[in-house]
C-alpha positions in Angstrom: 48.5 30.7 14.8 47.1 30.0 11.2 46.0 26.4 11.6 44.2 27.6 15.2 42.6 30.3 13.1 41.7 27.5 10.4 40.1 24.8 13.1 38.0 27.8 14.6 36.7 28.5 11.0 35.8 25.1 10.2 34.0 24.8 13.6 31.7 27.9 12.7 30.6 26.7 9.2 27.1 26.8 8.6 27.3 23.2 7.9 29.3 21.7 10.4 26.4 20.1 12.1 25.8 17.8 8.6 29.3 17.8 7.4 29.0 13.7 7.3 25.5 13.2 5.5 25.6 11.9 2.1 25.2 15.3 0.5 24.4 13.0 -3.0 21.4 11.4 -1.7 19.8 14.6 -0.2 20.1 16.4 -3.8 18.3 13.3 -5.7 15.9 13.6 -3.2 15.4 17.4 -3.7 15.9 16.6 -7.7 13.1 14.3 -7.7 10.9 16.1 -5.8 11.4 19.3 -8.0 10.6 16.5 -11.3 7.7 15.1 -9.3 5.9 18.7 -9.3 7.2 19.2 -12.8 4.9 15.9 -13.7 2.1 17.0 -11.5 1.7 19.9 -13.6 1.7 19.0 -16.5 -1.0 15.9 -15.7 -3.0 18.9 -14.5 -2.6 21.5 -16.8 -6.1 21.4 -18.1 -8.0 20.4 -14.8 -7.3 24.0 -13.6 -5.6 21.9 -10.2 -2.6 23.7 -8.6 -1.5 20.1 -6.9 2.4 20.8 -7.9 2.9 23.4 -6.0 1.6 22.3 -3.0 3.9 19.3 -3.7 6.7 21.5 -4.0 5.7 23.2 -0.5 5.5 19.9 1.0 8.7 18.8 -0.2 10.0 22.2 1.5 9.0 21.5 4.7 10.4 18.0 4.6 13.2 18.9 3.2 13.5 21.7 6.6 12.1 18.5 8.9 15.2 16.0 7.5 17.5 18.3 8.0 16.7 18.9 11.3 16.5 15.1 12.2 19.6 14.5 10.6 21.6 17.0 12.8 20.1 15.1 15.8 21.2 11.7 17.1 19.5 9.0 16.3 19.9 6.9 18.8 17.8 8.3 21.5 15.0 7.0 19.5 15.8 3.4 21.0 14.6 4.7 24.4 11.4 5.8 22.4 11.0 3.0 20.6 6.9 1.6 22.5 6.2 5.5 22.6 6.4 5.6 19.2 4.8 2.1 18.7 1.6 3.4 21.1 1.4 6.4 19.2 1.5 4.9 16.2 -1.2 2.9 16.7 -3.5 5.3 18.6 -3.1 7.6 15.2 -4.4 4.6 13.2 -7.2 4.0 15.4 -8.2 7.3 15.5 -8.7 6.8 11.7 -11.8 4.7 12.7 -13.4 6.8 14.6 -13.0 10.0 13.2 -11.8 9.4 9.8 -12.6 10.6 6.7 -13.8 8.6 4.1 -13.2 8.9 0.1 -13.2 6.3 -2.9 -14.5 3.9 -0.7 -11.2 4.1 2.1 -11.5 5.9 5.4 -8.1 6.5 5.8 -7.6 10.4 6.7 -7.9 12.5 9.0 -9.1 16.4 9.1 -6.4 18.3 10.6 -7.2 22.1 10.5 -8.7 21.5 6.9 -5.4 19.6 5.9 -6.1 15.9 5.3 -3.5 13.7 7.1 -3.2 10.0 6.7 -1.8 8.4 9.4 -0.6 5.2 7.7 1.7 6.8 6.3 3.2 7.9 9.3 3.2 5.0 10.5 5.7 3.2 8.1 8.5 5.1 9.7 7.0 4.5 13.2 7.6 0.6 12.4 10.3 1.2 10.9 11.8 2.6 14.4 10.5 0.1 16.9 11.9 -2.9 14.7 15.2 -1.5 14.0 15.4 -1.0 18.1 13.9 -4.7 19.0 16.3 -6.5 16.4 19.2 -3.8 17.0 19.8 -5.3 20.6 19.4 -9.3 19.4 22.8 -10.7 17.9 21.3 -13.6 16.5 17.1 -13.9 16.0 16.0 -16.9 18.0 12.6 -18.2 17.3 10.5 -16.7 20.2 12.0 -12.9 19.0 11.1 -13.6 15.4 7.3 -14.5 16.2 7.9 -11.5 18.8 8.6 -9.2 15.9 5.8 -10.7 13.9 2.9 -10.0 16.9 4.4 -6.4 17.3 3.9 -5.5 13.5 0.7 -7.2 13.3 -1.3 -4.7 15.2 -0.6 -1.8 12.9 -0.5 -4.1 10.0 -4.3 -4.9 10.9 -5.8 -1.6 11.4 -4.2 -0.6 8.4 -5.9 -3.6 6.4 -9.2 -2.8 8.3 -9.5 0.5 6.6 -9.4 -0.7 4.3 -6.2 0.1 2.6 -4.5 -3.1 1.0 -1.1 -1.5 -0.5 -0.1 -0.1 2.7 -0.9 -3.1 4.2 1.9 -5.2 1.9 4.3 -2.1 2.5 4.1 -3.2 6.3 4.8 -6.7 5.1 7.7 -5.9 2.7 9.4 -3.8 5.7 9.4 -6.4 8.4 10.8 -9.1 5.8 13.6 -7.0 4.8 14.7 -6.0 8.5 14.4 -9.3 9.5 16.8 -10.6 7.0 19.3 -7.6 7.8 18.7 -8.9 11.8 20.2 -11.8 10.8 17.1 -14.0 10.9 17.3 -17.6 9.3 16.3 -17.0 5.7 14.2 -20.3 6.0 12.2 -18.8 8.3 11.6 -16.2 5.8 10.5 -18.5 3.3 8.1 -20.5 5.4 6.3 -17.2 6.3 5.5 -16.6 3.1 4.7 -20.4 2.1 0.9 -20.3 2.4 0.7 -17.5 0.1 2.4 -19.2 -2.6 0.6 -22.4 -1.5 -3.1 -20.9 -1.8 -1.7 -19.6 -5.6 0.0 -22.6 -6.7 -3.1 -24.8 -5.2 -5.6 -22.8 -7.8 -3.1 -22.6 -10.7 -1.2 -26.6 -10.8 -2.1 -29.3 -8.5 1.5 -31.2 -8.7 3.5 -27.9 -7.8 1.3 -27.5 -5.1 2.4 -30.8 -3.9 5.7 -30.1 -4.3 5.6 -26.6 -2.7 4.2 -28.4 0.6 7.1 -31.4 0.4 9.5 -28.3 0.3 8.4 -26.4 3.1 8.3 -29.7 5.0 11.6 -30.1 4.8 12.9 -26.6 4.9 10.9 -26.4 8.4 12.9 -29.6 9.0 16.0 -28.3 8.4 16.0 -24.7 9.7 13.6 -24.7 13.0 14.2 -26.0 16.6 12.4 -29.7 16.8 12.7 -29.8 13.2 10.7 -32.7 13.1 7.9 -32.1 15.2 7.6 -28.8 13.0 7.8 -29.9 9.8 4.1 -32.0 9.7 3.0 -28.6 11.5 4.1 -26.3 8.8 3.0 -29.0 6.1 -0.5 -28.8 7.1 -0.4 -25.2 7.7 0.6 -25.3 3.6 -2.0 -28.6 2.9 -5.0 -25.9 4.2 -3.8 -22.9 2.7 -5.8 -23.8 -0.4 -9.6 -23.4 1.4 -8.1 -20.3 4.0 -6.5 -18.4 1.4 -10.1 -18.9 -0.3 -11.4 -17.3 3.2 -9.5 -14.6 3.1 -10.1 -13.9 0.0 -14.2 -13.5 0.3 -13.1 -11.4 3.0 -11.8 -8.5 0.9 -14.0 -5.6 -0.7 -14.9 -6.2 -4.2 -12.7 -3.4 -5.5 -9.8 -5.1 -4.0 -10.5 -8.2 -5.6 -11.1 -6.6 -8.8 -7.5 -4.6 -8.4 -6.1 -7.8 -7.9 -6.5 -10.0 -11.1 -7.6 -7.1 -13.3 -4.1 -7.0 -14.3 -4.1 -10.2 -15.6 -6.5 -9.6 -18.4 -7.6 -6.0 -18.4 -9.5 -6.5 -21.5 -12.3 -8.5 -19.5 -13.5 -5.2 -18.1 -12.3 -2.3 -20.8 -14.4 0.3 -19.2 -14.4 -0.8 -15.7 -11.3 -2.3 -13.8 -8.9 -2.7 -17.1 -9.8 0.9 -17.8 -6.8 2.3 -15.9 -4.0 -0.5 -16.6 -5.2 0.1 -21.0 -4.6 3.7 -20.5 -1.9 3.6 -18.9 0.2 1.6 -21.5 -1.4 2.8 -24.0 0.6 6.3 -22.9 3.7 4.6 -22.2 3.8 2.8 -25.2 3.2 5.7 -27.6 6.0 7.8 -25.5 8.6 5.7 -27.7 12.3 6.6 -27.2 12.1 10.2 -26.8 8.4 10.8 -25.9 5.9 12.9 -27.5 7.4 16.5 -25.1 6.4 17.6 -21.9 2.9 18.5 -22.3 2.7 17.1 -25.4 1.1 13.9 -24.2 -2.6 13.2 -25.7 -3.5 10.4 -23.0 -2.3 12.7 -20.3 -3.1 16.4 -21.1 -6.9 14.9 -22.7 -7.5 13.4 -18.9 -7.9 9.6 -19.9 -5.9 8.1 -17.1 -8.1 8.8 -13.3 -5.8 9.4 -10.6 -2.6 9.8 -13.2 -1.3 12.8 -10.6 -1.3 10.5 -7.8 -0.5 6.1 -8.7 -0.3 6.5 -12.6 2.0 9.7 -12.6 4.5 6.8 -14.4 2.3 6.8 -17.1 2.7 10.5 -18.1 6.7 10.5 -17.5 6.6 7.3 -19.8 4.1 9.2 -22.5 5.8 12.7 -22.6 9.5 11.8 -21.8 10.1 8.2 -23.4 12.0 5.1 -22.8 14.9 8.1 -21.7 12.9 9.3 -19.3 12.1 6.1 -18.0 15.3 5.1 -17.2 16.0 8.3 -15.8 13.7 8.0 -12.9 15.0 4.2 -13.1 18.6 4.9 -12.4 17.6 7.9 -9.9 16.2 5.3 -7.3 18.7 2.7 -8.1 21.1 5.3 -6.9 19.0 6.1 -3.8 18.7 2.4 -3.3 22.9 2.0 -3.5 23.3 5.2 -1.2 21.3 3.2 1.3 23.0 0.0 1.5 26.3 1.8 1.9 25.0 3.8 4.7 23.3 0.6 6.3 26.9 -1.0 5.6 28.7 1.9 7.6 26.8 2.4 10.4 28.2 2.8 14.0 25.7 0.4 15.3 23.1 -2.0 14.6 20.0 0.1 15.3 21.0 2.2 12.8 22.2 -0.2 10.2 18.9 -2.3 10.5 16.5 1.5 10.8 18.3 2.4 7.1 17.5 -1.2 5.7 13.9 -0.8 7.0 13.5 2.3 4.6 15.0 0.6 2.0 12.5 -1.9 1.5 9.9 0.5 2.3 11.4 2.4 -1.1 12.2 -0.7 -3.2 8.5 -2.4 -2.5 7.4 1.2 -3.3 9.0 1.5 -6.5 8.5 -2.1 -7.6 4.6 -2.4 -7.4 4.2 1.4 -8.4 5.7 0.6 -11.8 4.8 -2.4 -12.1 1.3 -1.6 -12.0 1.8 1.3 -14.3 2.6 -1.7 -17.3 0.4 -3.9 -16.3 2.3 -6.2 -14.6 1.1 -5.9 -11.2 -2.2 -5.6 -9.5 -3.5 -2.2 -9.0 -2.9 -1.4 -5.5 -3.0 2.3 -4.9 0.8 2.4 -3.6 2.3 5.7 -5.1 5.1 6.3 -6.4 7.6 8.0 -3.4 8.8 11.6 -4.5 6.9 11.4 -7.8 3.4 11.1 -6.6 1.2 13.6 -5.0 0.6 13.2 -2.3 1.3 15.5 1.0 1.9 12.5 3.9 3.5 10.0 2.1 6.0 12.6 1.1 6.7 14.0 4.3 7.1 10.5 5.8 9.5 9.8 2.7 11.6 13.1 3.9 11.5 12.3 7.9 12.7 8.6 6.6 15.3 10.4 4.6 16.2 12.3 7.9 16.5 9.5 9.8 18.8 7.8 7.0 21.1 11.5 7.2 21.1 11.4 10.7 22.5 7.7 10.6 25.3 8.9 8.3 26.1 11.9 10.0 26.7 9.8 13.1 29.0 7.5 11.0 32.9 7.6 12.1 35.3 8.7 10.3 
């Protein structure tokens, strides 16, 4: 009789719908969001802005959404993949028609006084669609490989035309990560990105460019069906990539070109394109080991770094909390990535596993690029630091992605 009462009480537990979710992952997300609000408050302390509490409010809404999604069966999304894909593209096309512009780009839609950025939610939509497609394949064939690329190309192009170069790069990272986990031939992924490297090598070191073309032709010959036919085609594409790269370069906006090249030598334009990078490096370097203290950073409190509450929040962490604070942030992201890999490995089906890897690819790429541009190792591309940078759409999309991951964890076999 006692055993029956215990079992009945367990069934009535308010946490029973979420008993198998990854609580450690959820708590780290909450902690990072709270920490992000604290740093945003520090950045805006002398500006009279209140984005920090909006960051917390958005995070609270996102947490509720994540918990609701976590208790639902994620498998039903397989049947909704094309509807999600169509709605994703419609929202991106709506930006071109009724979107509002800021900082030289048209990326937002005004909904009831709130600026919504559809490209942030499009990342989650693409992850769901690609996971549903790849999960139905035990082995990705060449035709399936091209099908995935074409599906991704539509939202990628719409985002690129906003223009939003940073988010379009995230789409590429998501696609490559999910294809790799979906058991595609690794050689095909190398060939996919080979024209980019070929265009770079063509303008840097000619012998290396020739060696690269030869290597790509060899990989095509060994990895592709009818390799003897594909090898000269791949070699020709890489041969022409130098001129093609120049054409694509001319299609970029001037500010995009400056962002891509300014990090190599920011001192050439210290009051223009190099200003952000120079001030960010000064801030992080001045923090030393333990930092100047919260609300005590000179670069941060005197507003030397524009857009510090969004793209350059890591520089505020480096200045006020020092090397220790930066390591804390990196360890937190490492822990999140580790938990995502564990959930992907223990998922009950391929759809859930590949979807989690899509979230992982999105997160890793944003963290590497954002921190890299804060310390001068990557171009300034406007990619926010997940959970820490201010951005309501970005934060909500991260929590929706968390909800999908927790749904996969919640549905795992015991």
